N, C-alpha and C positions, 0 to 999 in steps of 0.2 A: 504494499500500499504506500501511497505517497507519504502519508503521515509517519512512516517508519524511516524515512530518509532525511538526512541533514547534509548540507554542504557547508563545510567550514572553510573559510578563506582567510588569508593573513593580510592585515594592514589595509582595510577596506575604506579609508578615508579619502580615496581618490575618485569615487563614483563607480568603481567596477561592480560593486555589489548590486547597483540598479541595473546595470548592463546585464549581469547574469539573471537577475530576476526577469527582465524583459524577454531575454532569450528563452528562458524556461517557459514563460507564459505564452510566447508566440508558438511554442510546440504543443500548447494545451496542458502543460504541467503547472498545477498550482504552486506558487512560490511565494514565500514571505521572507522579508529581510529583518533581522533583528540588529538594529543600529548599535554602533560601538558604545553608546551610552547604556545599552542594555535593556532587556525586557522589562525588568522590575521598575525602570524609571519612566516607562510609557505611562502617560497621563491616565488612561482608562484602567490600567493595572495599579497604579499607585493610589488612585481613589478607592478602589476596593480594599487594598491593604490598609489604608487609612480607616476605612469603615471597620474592618476587622480589629484594628487596634483600639477604636473606641468601644467596640463591643466587649473587648476584653477589659479595657480600663478607660472610661469616659473622662477620667481626669487629666488626659494628655491633650493639651490645649492646641497644638499644631495639628494633628490629625483631626480633631473636632472642628477646628476652623476650616479645614480643607473640605470636609464633608458638608459643613453648613453652607459654605460658599459655592458649592457645586450645584449641579442640576438636581442632585439627589436632596440636598437640604433646601435649596431655593432661596436662601437668605441673601439679601442684598448687603452691600458694604454699610449702608446707613443702618439697616436693621441690627446688624451685628454690633455696630458701634453703640446704638442705643441699648442693647442688651449688656454690653461690656461695661457701660458706666455704672451699673448696679452692683458691680463687685470688682472694682479696679484693682485690688490687691489680691483678688481671689482667683481661683481657677475659673475658665470659661463656663464650665459646666455649673459651677455654684452660682455664677451670674445669671445664667439661664433659669435656675430654680428661683432665685430671688426675683427675676423679672415676671415669672408666672405669678408671683404673690404681690409684688408691688409695682409692676410695670404700668406705664401710663397709655399704652396703645393696645386696645383690645385685639386687634387683628394680629399683632406681633405675639401678644400673649398666647393667642390660640395656636399660632404657628409653632411657637416654642414648645407649648405643651404637647402637641402632636408629635413634633420631632423627639422630644424626650420619652413619650410613651412608645415610639417606634424603637428607640434604642433599647429601653427597658425590655421590650418584647423580644428583640433579637438577643439580648443578654440572657433572658430566660431559655430560649431556644438552644442557645450555645451549650447549655448544660447537658443536653441529650442528643443534640445533632452533630454531624460531622462538619468539617470546615467547608467542604464541597457542598453540603446541603444548605448551610447558611448562606454561602455565595449565591447558590441558585435562587433562594428565597429572597435575597437582596435584588437579583436580576429581575424576578417576577414583580415584586412590590413597585419597584421604580421604573419598570420597562427599560432597564438598563441596556440591553442588547439593541433595542430599537434606537435609543438615544445615541449610543456609541456608533452603530452602523450608519447614522445620519451625519456624523461628523466627516470632515475631510479625511480621506484615507480609511474610510469606514470599513472596508472589507479586511484590512490589516488589523484595525482595532478590534473588530469582531473576533477574529482569529485569536488575538491576544487574550480576550476575556474567556473564550471557550478553552484555551489552553490552560488558564488559570484554574478553572473548575476541574479539568482533567488531572492536574498536577497536585491539587490542594491536599489530598490525603496520602500522597506518596511518602 
């Protein structure tokens, strides 16, 4: 099967990787290039890894901010700033819980509450579900594969997220 084959090339910062990919595709062979920055730094993969990090521990500000500001969380910069002001010296998750209690914008309160409930639900599921099952659940809830495939380079991005599920429990 094509999925059993990998072509490893050395020093591909000169564009030859794209030429190889094009030549394979011209012959009807599906080909994907993992850039020198690596598979795990791809935006669509990093977002899922950040999501898994906050499921494991929501007190991690950078992964939480990443997920909030993505299409998954749907928070604007302004909304995040308004939430953040409620706990300037606290963790972002603490600011979120404070905002639910003391916040001044009902629509943001509702959005924060729903987001926190979603995280709590995923955390409960993580007690008895495998990593790949959790990832699949994230994909379904947020229509992740649809969103990723609609981005530029969608075919490659979709392959990346599908590979993530396949390798999650290895």
